[in-house]
C-alpha positions as CSV (number, residue, x, y, z in Angstrom):
1,M,55.5,133.8,102.6
2,N,53.7,134.9,105.8
3,E,50.4,136.6,105.1
4,E,50.6,139.0,108.0
5,K,53.7,140.7,106.7
6,T,52.8,143.5,104.4
7,G,56.0,145.4,104.0
8,I,59.1,144.4,102.2
9,A,61.3,145.6,105.0
10,G,59.9,142.9,107.3
11,I,60.8,139.8,105.4
12,N,64.0,137.8,105.3
13,S,66.1,137.1,102.2
14,E,64.5,133.7,101.5
15,E,61.0,135.2,101.6
16,L,62.1,138.1,99.4
17,M,63.5,135.7,96.8
18,E,60.3,133.7,96.9
19,W,58.2,136.9,96.5
20,I,60.3,138.0,93.5
21,G,60.3,134.6,91.9
22,N,56.5,134.2,92.2
23,G,55.8,137.6,90.7
24,F,58.5,137.3,88.0
25,G,57.4,133.7,87.1
26,K,53.7,134.7,86.8
27,A,54.6,137.7,84.6
28,M,56.8,135.5,82.4
29,E,54.2,132.8,81.9
30,K,51.5,135.3,81.0
31,T,53.6,137.0,78.4
32,R,55.3,133.8,77.2
33,L,58.6,135.5,77.8
34,K,59.9,132.3,79.4
35,D,59.4,130.4,76.2
36,F,61.2,133.2,74.2
37,V,64.2,133.2,76.6
38,N,64.4,129.4,76.5
39,F,64.4,129.6,72.7
40,L,67.3,132.1,72.7
41,T,69.4,130.4,75.4
42,E,68.7,126.8,74.5
43,R,71.6,126.4,72.0
44,L,74.0,128.5,74.1
45,W,73.4,126.4,77.3
46,N,73.6,123.2,75.3
47,W,76.8,124.2,73.6
48,S,78.5,125.3,76.9
49,R,77.5,122.2,78.8
50,R,78.8,119.8,76.2
51,N,82.0,121.6,75.6
52,S,83.1,122.0,79.3
53,L,82.8,118.5,80.8
54,W,84.2,118.5,84.4
55,P,84.3,114.9,85.8
56,L,85.0,113.8,89.3
57,H,87.0,110.6,89.3
58,W,86.1,107.8,91.7
59,G,87.9,104.6,91.3
60,L,91.0,102.5,91.6
61,M,92.9,99.8,89.9
62,C,94.1,99.5,86.3
63,C,91.5,101.9,84.7
64,S,92.8,104.7,86.8
65,I,96.3,104.3,85.2
66,E,94.8,104.4,81.7
67,M,92.7,107.4,82.6
68,A,95.8,109.2,83.7
69,A,97.4,108.3,80.3
70,A,94.4,110.1,78.6
71,F,95.7,113.3,80.0
72,S,99.2,112.9,78.6
73,P,100.3,114.9,75.6
74,R,99.8,111.9,73.4
75,Y,96.1,111.7,73.9
76,D,95.3,115.2,75.4
77,I,91.7,114.7,76.5
78,E,91.7,118.4,77.7
79,R,91.3,119.5,74.0
80,F,87.7,118.2,74.3
81,G,87.0,120.5,77.4
82,V,87.4,117.7,79.9
83,L,89.0,119.1,83.1
84,F,89.1,117.0,86.3
85,R,88.0,118.6,89.5
86,S,88.5,117.4,93.1
87,T,85.2,118.2,94.7
88,P,81.7,117.2,93.7
89,R,80.4,120.7,94.0
90,Q,82.5,121.8,91.0
91,V,81.7,118.9,88.6
92,D,78.9,117.6,86.3
93,I,80.2,114.1,85.7
94,L,80.9,111.2,88.0
95,L,83.4,108.9,86.4
96,V,83.4,105.5,88.1
97,N,86.0,102.8,87.5
98,G,87.0,99.8,89.5
99,P,84.8,97.3,91.4
100,V,82.0,98.8,93.6
101,S,81.7,97.1,96.9
102,R,78.7,97.2,99.2
103,K,80.7,99.2,101.7
104,V,81.6,101.9,99.2
105,A,78.2,102.1,97.5
106,P,76.8,104.7,100.0
107,S,79.8,106.9,99.5
108,I,79.3,106.9,95.7
109,R,75.6,107.7,96.2
110,R,76.5,110.6,98.4
111,L,79.0,111.9,95.9
112,Y,76.3,111.7,93.2
113,E,73.8,113.6,95.3
114,Q,76.3,116.4,95.9
115,I,76.9,117.1,92.2
116,P,74.6,119.9,91.1
117,E,72.2,119.5,88.2
118,P,72.6,118.7,85.3
119,K,74.8,115.7,86.1
120,W,75.8,112.5,84.3
121,V,77.6,109.3,85.2
122,I,80.1,107.3,83.2
123,A,80.9,103.7,84.1
124,M,84.4,103.0,82.9
125,G,85.7,99.4,82.6
126,E,84.2,96.0,83.2
127,C,84.5,96.3,87.0
128,A,82.2,99.4,87.1
129,I,79.9,98.0,84.5
130,C,79.3,94.4,85.7
131,G,81.7,93.7,88.6
132,G,84.5,92.4,86.3
133,P,86.5,89.4,87.5
134,Y,84.9,90.0,90.9
135,Y,81.3,89.6,89.7
136,D,80.6,86.5,91.9
137,S,82.0,88.0,95.0
138,Y,79.7,88.3,98.0
139,N,80.7,91.9,98.6
140,I,81.0,93.4,95.0
141,L,77.9,94.9,93.3
142,E,77.2,93.9,89.7
143,G,77.7,97.3,88.3
144,V,77.5,100.9,89.5
145,E,74.0,101.3,88.1
146,K,72.8,99.5,91.2
147,V,73.8,102.7,93.1
148,V,73.4,105.6,90.6
149,P,71.9,106.0,87.1
150,V,74.6,105.5,84.4
151,D,74.5,107.6,81.2
152,V,77.5,106.1,79.3
153,Y,79.2,102.7,79.5
154,I,82.8,102.4,78.4
155,P,83.7,98.7,78.1
156,G,87.2,97.3,78.4
157,C,89.6,95.8,80.9
158,P,91.4,98.1,81.2
159,V,89.8,100.8,79.1
160,R,92.2,102.3,76.6
161,P,92.6,106.1,76.6
162,E,91.1,106.2,73.1
163,A,88.0,104.5,74.4
164,L,87.7,107.0,77.3
165,I,87.9,109.8,74.8
166,D,85.2,108.1,72.7
167,G,83.0,107.8,75.9
168,F,83.2,111.5,76.5
169,I,82.3,112.2,72.8
170,Q,79.3,109.9,73.3
171,L,78.3,111.9,76.3
172,R,78.7,115.1,74.3
173,E,76.3,113.7,71.7
174,K,73.8,112.8,74.4
175,I,73.9,116.3,75.8
176,K,73.6,117.8,72.3
177,K,70.2,116.0,71.9
178,E,68.8,117.5,75.2
179,K,66.6,120.5,74.8
180,K,66.8,122.8,77.8
181,G,66.9,126.6,77.9
182,M,67.9,129.1,80.6
183,F,65.2,128.0,82.9
184,L,66.1,124.3,82.4
185,Q,62.5,123.4,81.5
186,P,62.3,120.4,79.2
187,K,60.5,121.2,76.0
């Protein structure tokens, strides 16, 4: 914030938010209110994040067909709170399947960077995990973890709908172990 500005009426919205944030943050640290609010909201945030998983699907080939089957009435993956979205700004999971080529890697990285925090990545199928049958190709990367950090690996070629559901359950367990409150400060 500019030091020569003394009145509130002379600052823009970004400076106002910084001024409020600094004052509020100092007061919360002195009174330990931040720790108290984190204690109260930690379980609520954790519960809501793990029970509303919104993935963005990136991929092709046979795993995509099995993923679509997971949404059929027979498997009904939506009962676990998994709802696919079509834009990275609305999701918290990047679900990658199919081989990752060198040409596509920057696009996957860009998608990952557009997803707001907290975010996770699931590598679905042998192609996304290690390159699959294309592992020795000059243009295929040996796994999506060369581009983005992966949280859950779901092996298979192609991955069965039951395995995909199990992968989301594993991710829910991973999220359950995280300890973050309203201010998303690790404890």
